[in-house]
N, C-alpha and C positions, 0 to 999 in steps of 0.2 A: 593365426598365421598363413602365410598367400600360400599357394599351391605351385606358383611360379621361382624359376630361377631368374637371380637376377643376373644380366647378363651387358657388357660394357656396351651391346650394338642397340638395346633398346632405350627407348625413347621414356617408356614409363609402363605401369602396371595396367590389366586391360582387363575388360570384364565383356562379355558381348553385349553389356549395354555401355561401354566409352569406346569412343574410337584411339583412346592414349596409344593403344599396343602398335597403332600401324607404325611401321617404320619406311622413315626414308629411303628409297629404292635406290640400290647402284650407287649410295654415295656413303657406304659408313664404312668400307677399307681399303686397301692402299689397290690392291688389285683391280677392283673398278671404277678406278681414273684411270686405266690404262689404255691409252687410244688404240683402236683395232687394228688390224694390219688387214690386208688381203686374207690374209690366213689363221686368222682369228688371233688370239690372246696369246704373247708368249708364253710357250711351257702348257697349252692347253691341245687336251686329248679330244681326239676324236667326238668320242662319246658324249663330252661335256661342251662341245661347240653343236654339236646336233640338239640334243637337250636346247641349248642357247637359242640356235634359229627354227627349229619347229615350231613355235609361237609366231615369229614371223611369216612364216611360211602359210599358215594359217591366217594370219591378219591379211596378207596378198590377195587367197581364196577368197576371204570374206568381200572386199572389195569386188570380185565377180558376182556374188552370189548377191550382194545390196543391188548392183545394175540390172541383174537378172529380175529382182525383186520391182523393182521402177517397169523395165521395161513389159513385166508381165499383170502389173496394176493396168496401167494404159491399155495393153492390150485389151484385155478380161474389159475393163471399161469402152472401149470402141466395140466390140464384139457382144455388149449387152444391149445397145442401141442402134446399131446398124448389125446384126448377125447376118443381112444376108449379100454382105456385101466382100466376099472372097476372104484375102489375106490382109485386108485393108487395119484389120487390129493390128497385126504383127508386124506392121510396116513402120505406123505410126507409131507402136510401142519401140519399136528398132532406135529410130528418130529421136524421139526425146529422151532415150536411155542415152543413146550418143551426146544428143548435146548438156544433158546435165550432167553427166560428167564430164566434160570438156571445161564446162562451167563451174563446175567445181574443181576441176584440176587448176584451174586460172584464178581462182577466184577465193582460193581456199583459204588466203588469212584475213579475208572479207569476211567471209564465212562464220570464222573460229573468233575473230573480233566484234562480229556482232552478237552470236551468243555469249562471248564471256560478257559482253554489258548488261546482256540479260542474268547472265548467274549473278551478277554485281547485284543489280536492283533486286532479285528474291533471294542475295545471301544476305540482308541483313536481319538483325534482328534474332531472337532467341531461337535456337531450335526448337523449346516445346511450342513456341507459338509460330513457327511454321508449319510444324505436324500437325498442330490443332486446326488450321486453316484448313491444310488440305484434307484432312479429314470430315469438317463443316460441309466444305465444299461438295466433294465425292455423294456425302451420305445425303445431304442436301440435294440433290440433281438426279439420284436415284431413288430417291423416295418421288419425286416428281413427275418422276418420271412412270412410274408406277400405276400413280394415280391419274396419270393421262392414258395409257395404256396397261390398261389389266390383262395382260395375254393369257388367255386359255393353256393350258399343257396337252403337245401333241407329239406325239412321234415319241424319240425316245425318250424325253422329258417327262413324259405321261407316264413310261415304262417304269420308269426309277420311281417316282412319285406315289405310285402303286405300290410296289415291290417296298419303301418308305412304310408307309400306313399298314402294310400287312403284317411286317416286322414289329413295330409299335403295339397294333393291337392284338395281333394274334401268334407272334413269333413265328412265322413260316416264310419261309423266301422264295413264289414260285407265282411265275404269271406265264399265259399265253404257251402251257403246255412245256415250258422249259423249267428247270432247276440252275442252270448256273449260266445262261445265255449272258445276261446283265452283269459287271462284275460290279461286289456290293462295297466298295468301298464310300457313293454320293448317297447311299439309300443310310449307312450305317450313323455317315456325320445327319443326316436329316431327324432319325430317329429320338434323340435325348430331344431334343422340343417339341417333338411330336408327343413324346411321352407325358412331357410336364405340362405343355399348354392347349396339346389337342389337336386337333388334323384342319385345320386353315390354310387355305390358298395363299395368305401370307407369310406362313412357314419358309416358303423359300428366300422370299425375300429377308425375311429377319439372320436367316445365316448367313444371307450373301453379302448383308453389309459388316457383318459381324468379320467375314472373309476380305472383305475389301479393308476393313479396318487393320486387318491382320498385316496384308500383303502390301500396303503402304508402308509400315514402319519397318516389315522383313527384307524389302526393300532400300528403303534409307539405311537400314543398318550394314548391308551386303554392301551399299555404294559403298559406303564409310571405309568401308574394310579392307576393300580392293582399288578404290581412289580418294576422295578425299570429300568435305562438306560440300562445295558447289557440284558437283557434279550428285551426291543424293540430292539436291533440292531440284535439279532442273528434271533428275528420274522420277520424281515423285510428283511432280508436276505434270509430266507427260502424261504419268499412269493415271490422276486425278481425270485429266482432261481427254483420253482416250475413250474415244463415243462407243464403239463394240463393246468396248468393261463395263459401259455402263448400262448397255443396252441389251445385256443378258439378266440385268437388277432380277427381274422378276420371277425366272426360271429356276426349276434344280438341275441347274446343269454343272455333270464333274469338271466343266472346262476351268472355273472359276475355285473349286478346290484344289486342282494340280497348280494353278497359278498361284496361290498363296504357298504348296507345298512344297515345289522346286525349290524356289529360292532359299526358304527355310532348312534344307537338304543341304544346299551347299553351305549355306551359313556357318550352322553347326556343323559340318566335315573340317571348313576352315576352322574354326573354333578350335576341334581338336589336335589341328596341326601346333598352335603356338601355345599349346598349356606345358608345363615343363614338368609338371605332375603328371607318372606313371597313369594311375588309377582313374586321373580327373580326363585325361586323354581317351582312354580308352571310353570312357563315361562318354563322352560328346560321341564318338565313333558307332558304338552301340546307339545314340540317340537318332544319330544319321540316318541308321541303320532302321528303327523303326519310322522314320517318317516314310523316307523311300518303302516300305514296307507296303503301308497305309497308301502310297501314291500307287502304288501296285497295283493294289487292290482295287482302285479307284481307276486307272490306266493302266491297263498287263503289258503297255512297251515300256511301264517304267523299269520292268525285271531286270532289262540290261544295262538300266544307267550307270550302275556300278564299275562298268569300264572306261567311263568318264575320266572317273577318281583314281583308275590304275591308270592312265596315261597323264593325268597331273602330279602323282607322285615319281612317275620316270624322270617329265620333264622338268618339276621343282628340285628334283636329286638328295629328295628326302632318305635318310637312315634306310636301306633296306628292310630291317628288324623291325624300327617301327613304323614303316608304312605297310610292312605286312599284319602287323596287327592291328591296325587301324583297319585294314579290311576286313579282316579276319572277323572283329568284333562287326560292321558295316555289313556283312553278310550274314552274321546271325542274329542281328537284331533285323534284317527281312526277313528271316524264317521264322524267325517266331512269331511275326505278326502275319504272315501270308500260310503258315501249315497248319492251322486250324482250321481256316476254309481249304484248301485240299484235301484234310482228312474230312471233312463235312463232304466235299462232292464227290470222295471216293464210296463213302458209307451211302449216298442219296444213287448216285448213278454209275454204281462199282464200276469206277474208271480212275484212273487217274488225269486227272484236269487239275489244273495247280492254281486257276482262278477262273477263268471263263470258256464258256463253247465255243465264242463267238469267233478266236482268230482265223480259223480255216475259213469262215464264213468272210472276213475281211480280205484275206488272201486272193479269194476267188472271185472275189465282188470286184477286184481290183484288176484281176487277170484272166478275162475269158473273152470268147469272143465277142461277145457285145459290152464289155466294160469301155466306160467314159473315161475312166481316174478316179469318176467321184460315187458317190451309194446309187447303184440301181439293185432294184429288187430281185433277187435269184433265188425265193423260196422254191417256186416251182419245180427246180431243178434235181431237187434234192428232197420233193413230196413220197409217204411212206417209213422216211428214216425218222431213229429215236434222234435225241441233238447231240449224242455222243456220236455219234457213226456218221449223221450228216455233217458236223464240222470235219471230221478227217476224213471223210472224201472229197468233201471241198477243201481241207489243207492240200489234197494230193492234185485234183484235177488242177487248182491253181497253182501248182508246182510244176507239173506238166505243160502244161500251157506255154509256160515262161521257157522251159528246155524247149519244146517245139515252136514257140515264135520268137525267138532273142530280138530279133528289130523291131516285131510289136511291143514287144515287152520294151525295150530302148524309148518308143516313139510316145507311148502309154506313159513311161519314168517323167518325160518331161512335160506332156500333159498334165499329171501330177504337180510336179512342180510348180507348173505356175497355177493350179488351183491353190494350190499351201500357199505359196508366195503372192500371188495377185488379187485376193481380197482379201474385205476385215468387214463383211456385213454380215454376219450370220446370226448376230442377236436383234439386228433387228426383224431380218427375216423370219425369223422364227417366234417372234414379239408381235409384229406387224401381219406380214403376209401368211402365214400358216396359224398363227396363234386367233388374229383378230380379222383375216381375211380384208385386211387393209393394203390396198395396190393402187393407190391412187399416187396422187403427185404427194401427198406426204412420204410416202414407202419411198417413193423415189430421190424425195430430197433429202431422206435422212440415211438411203444407202448410199446417196455421192457424199454424202458429208464423210462418213465413214471411209470411204476410200480415199476422199481427200487426205483425211488425215493419216491414213495407213501409207497413202503416197508422200506424203510430208517425213511420217518417221523416216522412212525407208529412206532419202534422201539426206536424212539428221545421221544415217548408220552409215552412207556412203562419205558423208563428210569427216562422220568421225577417225574413220578408219584410215581415209587420204591425210588426213588434218596430223593425224597420230602417229604413223608409219615409221618417222623416226628416233618419237620418243621411246623412253622405258617401257612405257605401258606393252609396245608393240612385243615385250619380251617376257610379259606377267604372266608366271604358269595361271594365277588366280583368274584373268582376264581370260586365258587360254579355255578356262571352266565354264564360262558364258557362251563363249563364240562356240565350243564345241556342242553346248546345250544345244541350239540351234542347229547344226548340222547334223545331230543324233535325231532330234525328230525329221526335218526333213529327208533323209535318208530314210529311214524307218518308213515315211509316207510318198515317198518316191517307188516305192517294192508295194506297199499296201492300200487300201482305199487311201483316199487321200480327201481336204479341204482346206478351208482358209481355219477351222474352229479346230483346228490341230492346234494353230500357233498361239492360240489363247493363252494357254500354258507357261507360254515363254514373254509373257507381259514383262514382268520383272529384270527378266534377263537382257531383253531388249532395250527396255527406257535407260538401262542404267550404260549399255553399249553405246546409245545415240547419247547421250549425254557428257561420255567419255571429251566431246571438243571442245567444251567447257574449261576443264582441268588447266591449269596453269603448269606453266614449265617445268619450276621449283618443287611443285607437289606432287611429283611422282613417285608413289609410293603402291608397295608390297607386302604380304605377309613373309615373315622369316619364321623357319623352323628353329625354335631352342638349341643353343651350342650343344648341350647333351645329344640331339636327333641328328644335328649335321655329320655328314660322313667322315 
């Protein structure tokens, strides 16, 4: 027997591997056909109107964010080429951003029609065949890339590789005088391969190939859940063609792991909303918590990500009791994954360290008299302290500097945002320049290619938010989750140490949002809670 309740508003039954559950958005009830007046729908309460309008406000802010990204990308590129010419980068970036926004605004229909034609071309044929093509192309380009540029592991990548090998061979987690500086998620994910196949430098490539396949499949499914098949195909195409995503292939990089875990957690949580059976609903919420827990062990900044789901529940207007149950199980799942590592840290360090001892460092590196917004070595400022004490002192000094220097903090926050949004070449940097010592025309060309793609993706995102401004998608709580995920990491790295590598985890969300332009007017869709769950 199915565990889903039949509903007159349902199109059909659905599992996580079928898109039949997705309902036509805002067309099923009489109330949704009422034309909106200047004061909202007749009889609409202030709270319900606020919930309906909130996604549109976020949507409008997104237009500014991707205009900002276009500015930041052009500015960073000009500054890299002509670093000695004052504010030329900012000037050129501003001019380009204004020109692009004006062109997109005037030619919105042309952009939408062009992208729709592309979607029509790639939407022919079966889903299975399309996904197979994407996986074959993506796997092939990654293998070829690593064959041509087999990078040595340096900096963070070397530390994670050493820790993973120690875990697999000797069962302990310690390097460079620290027991908990490095979050353990990535080393944990490498251990099974190392244990079974031995310590070979191609192991990260193997793991990354598996992660790539899983990320493509999950992104495709998530796109069908929040929109439709056309959007899903364009999103997976963008993911396959993303240069920086390929350039990371040979590195033990936690960014690729989080790029898989983030859309997976979102997808599983959405699944928990649509299930009618109480036990199954809670199981999926708990599973989403387990995934977010492992995401937190990989990157501690995920610890506060459940706040995005809280906002989702508020905007979606789901039953309070059901939403509360989901959130409780989500948090329980996270605690179940994170708490054993927290206990390990307590016994080893005799201190409460939830995941890692680098949070204070990240705040201080991003906020001190010599801070640049990105990583600046600061070890000399805390010599003689153990890792727990050094982390606490770094946290205190960073917080004090912010309080004492509010204007400088705001200036640094802007610089951090430009670093987060204005570059997408970290994969080629760590593979070629740092890993192989290649800084010639090959590096410059590949860096330019990566950033040109990022600029194009930013323009696509701008087109999506402008072209779909008046569509039902602009009120979709599910789309809101994808947008708020971007805001979440952008906000965090406006305060802590920043860099373009921190937006890699958002690859699935960004490609789906960029592909929304191809969605036809008749196919606007969203998830609906079950009849049982509606308040």
